[in-house]
N, C-alpha and C positions, 0 to 999 in steps of 0.2 A: 295114272295107271289104267290100263284097259282091262275090262272084264272079258272072260272067255266068251266065245260065240255061243249062241243058243244051242243047248244040247251038249256042249263040251263039258268035260269034267276037269276041274282044277283042284289040286290039293290045297289045304289051308296054308296061307302064307306064300303061295306061288305068285310070281310076277310074270307079266307078259311084256315083252319088249314092244315099244311103240315104233312105228315107222317114222320117217322124217317128217312127213306132213302132220301126223298125229302129235308128234313132239312139239312141233311149231305151234300148233293150235293150242295145246295144253299150256305152253309157255306164254302165249299171247293172253290167254284167259288169266293166268296168274299175274302177269304184268298189269293187266287192266284192274284186277282186284287190288293189287298192291298200290297202284296209283290212287285209287279211291281211299284207301287207308291213309296214305301219306297226305292227301288233300284234306282229310278230316283233321289230322293233327296240325298241319300247317295253317289251316283256316282258323283254328282256335288260337294258335300262337299269334298269327297276324292280327286277329281281332283284339286280342289282349294288348298287343304292342300299339295298336291304333286307338286304344281306349274305348273300343266298342263292346268289350266283354271283360269281365273280371274273373280271375281264377276261383273266386268264391261262388260263381254262378253255376247252376246245374248244367246248363248248356255247354259250358267250357269243359267240365269234367266228363260229360257224356261224349263230346266230340273226341276228346283225348282217349277215352276208354275204347270207343268204337274203332277209331283209327289204329290204335296200338294193338288191339285184339286182332284186327284184320291182318296187320303186318306180322303179328306173332304167328298166326295160322299159315301165312305164306312162307315164313321163315322155317316153320316146322316141315312143310312140304318140301322145301328146297334143302332141308337139313343144314341150315346155316345157324349153328349153335350160338355164335356170338350175338346174332340178331334175335334169336329166340330169347336169350337172356335179357338183352336190352329192351326189346318190345314187350316181353312178358312182364318184366319189372315195371315198365311204364304203365301197362294195363292194370297191374295190381295196385299201384299207387293211385291211379285214376279211380279205380273201384273204391278204394278207401275214401277218396275225396267225395265220390258220389254218396256213399253211406253217411259220411260226416255231414254233408249238406242236407241230406234227407232227414237225418236225425235232428239237426238244428231247426229245420222247417217244422218238423213234428213237435218239437219242444216249444216253439213259439206259438203254435196253434194257427188256426185259420185267421186270415185277415192280415 
């Protein structure tokens, strides 16, 4: 969404239509961001499948959380309710995993 030009007055909640090149630029940025989110999730999945990372590792949960949170944000912007549900749930489950891992590490203590 584009903000009004300097000095212009817009009512709260007002939207401004983007021109073709501005829409293309915004879509390109969202696509790049969503690719980064997808790569984070896919990297964790591939690392797990190849035996390089376990789901019980903090790095696995963090990659899943970061990737799914990014994809959730993009889905919200695009108003893709199904993907908001899917990726939002993925992010929440990953966040629970992060908390569980950190609590376990704290319970075991240093070393």
